[in-house]
C-alpha positions as CSV (number, residue, x, y, z in Angstrom):
1,M,-64.3,-68.7,-122.2
2,M,-66.0,-67.0,-119.7
3,A,-68.7,-69.9,-119.5
4,K,-65.7,-72.3,-118.7
5,A,-64.3,-70.2,-115.9
6,A,-67.9,-69.8,-114.1
7,R,-68.4,-73.9,-114.7
8,T,-64.8,-74.4,-112.9
9,E,-65.7,-72.0,-110.2
10,C,-69.3,-73.8,-109.5
11,I,-67.5,-77.0,-109.6
12,C,-65.3,-75.8,-106.9
13,N,-67.7,-74.6,-104.9
14,M,-69.4,-77.8,-105.0
15,K,-66.4,-79.7,-103.6
16,E,-66.1,-77.5,-100.7
17,D,-69.4,-78.3,-99.4
18,I,-69.2,-82.2,-99.6
19,T,-67.8,-83.7,-96.5
20,K,-66.9,-87.3,-95.9
21,E,-68.2,-87.3,-92.5
22,G,-71.6,-88.9,-92.0
23,T,-71.9,-90.4,-95.4
24,Y,-71.4,-93.5,-97.3
25,T,-69.8,-93.4,-100.6
26,C,-71.9,-95.8,-102.5
27,P,-71.0,-97.6,-105.8
28,V,-73.3,-97.1,-108.6
29,Y,-73.5,-100.2,-111.4
30,K,-75.1,-100.4,-114.7
31,T,-76.3,-103.9,-113.4
32,S,-76.3,-106.1,-110.7
33,V,-73.9,-108.4,-112.0
34,R,-71.5,-105.8,-110.4
35,Q,-68.6,-107.3,-112.4
36,G,-67.1,-106.5,-115.7
37,M,-63.6,-106.3,-117.8
38,L,-61.2,-104.0,-115.9
39,S,-60.8,-101.1,-118.2
40,T,-57.4,-98.9,-118.4
41,T,-58.6,-96.7,-115.3
42,G,-58.7,-99.8,-112.8
43,H,-62.2,-99.7,-112.7
44,S,-65.1,-102.4,-113.8
45,T,-66.7,-101.6,-117.1
46,N,-70.1,-102.2,-115.1
47,F,-68.9,-99.5,-112.5
48,V,-70.6,-96.0,-113.4
49,L,-69.5,-93.6,-110.3
50,A,-69.4,-93.6,-106.4
51,V,-72.4,-91.2,-104.6
52,R,-72.2,-90.1,-101.2
53,I,-75.1,-90.8,-99.3
54,P,-76.0,-89.2,-95.9
55,T,-75.8,-91.7,-93.0
56,D,-75.6,-92.0,-89.3
57,K,-73.9,-95.4,-89.7
58,Q,-70.4,-96.2,-90.5
59,Q,-69.0,-97.2,-93.8
60,D,-68.3,-100.8,-92.9
61,H,-72.2,-101.3,-91.8
62,W,-73.1,-100.6,-95.6
63,I,-70.1,-102.4,-97.0
64,R,-70.8,-105.6,-95.1
65,R,-74.5,-105.5,-96.7
66,G,-73.2,-105.0,-100.0
67,L,-75.0,-101.9,-100.4
68,A,-74.9,-100.5,-104.1
69,L,-77.1,-98.6,-106.5
70,L,-78.2,-99.9,-110.0
71,T,-79.0,-97.9,-113.2
72,Q,-81.4,-100.7,-114.5
73,L,-83.4,-103.6,-113.2
74,D,-82.9,-107.2,-114.1
75,D,-85.5,-108.9,-116.5
């Protein structure tokens, strides 16, 4: 019980430190195909998570360029 409370406290503090300003929310995909079946959560099965990357550009700058991170390379 104590370990769970400590973990929750740590996660809450981390959330307070993260701001959306000056970051790009970059999608992370399993493969470069960037497609998959939609799961019950509404996300593609190829989508892993979103990572906030520090930047001095607007979100649109990176979206128009199709910037994404991949977990594996194509053969």
